Residue, then its C-alpha position, 0 to 999 in steps of 0.5 A: m384721655i377723656k372717655d365721653p367728650q360730650r359729657y365732658r363738654k356739657r360739664m365744662e359748660r355748666e362750670w363756665a356759666k357758674q363761674l360767669r354768674q359769679l363775676t363782679a361788674v368790673q370782672s364782666v367789663r374786663l371780659v367783654e374788653g378782652v373779648l373785643l380786643t381779640r376780635l379787633i387784633h383778629e380783624l386787623h391781623f387777618k382782614e387787612s382792613d383799615p383800622p376803623v372798619c376793623l373796630a366796627r367789625a370787632l364791636h358788631g361781631n362779624 
């Protein structure tokens, strides 16, 4: 069990930031693709809109 969630969260954020800085260009592109794909799937599954509308929402992060 985590004794101090705030400290743990801050430590994890620092670790993630460090790892993100070390990504190569290809890894960065794949990460962005994964985020966009996840958003698109969420839009298509939960919003029940037309696919073009879902894609636009996913790209703009709304």
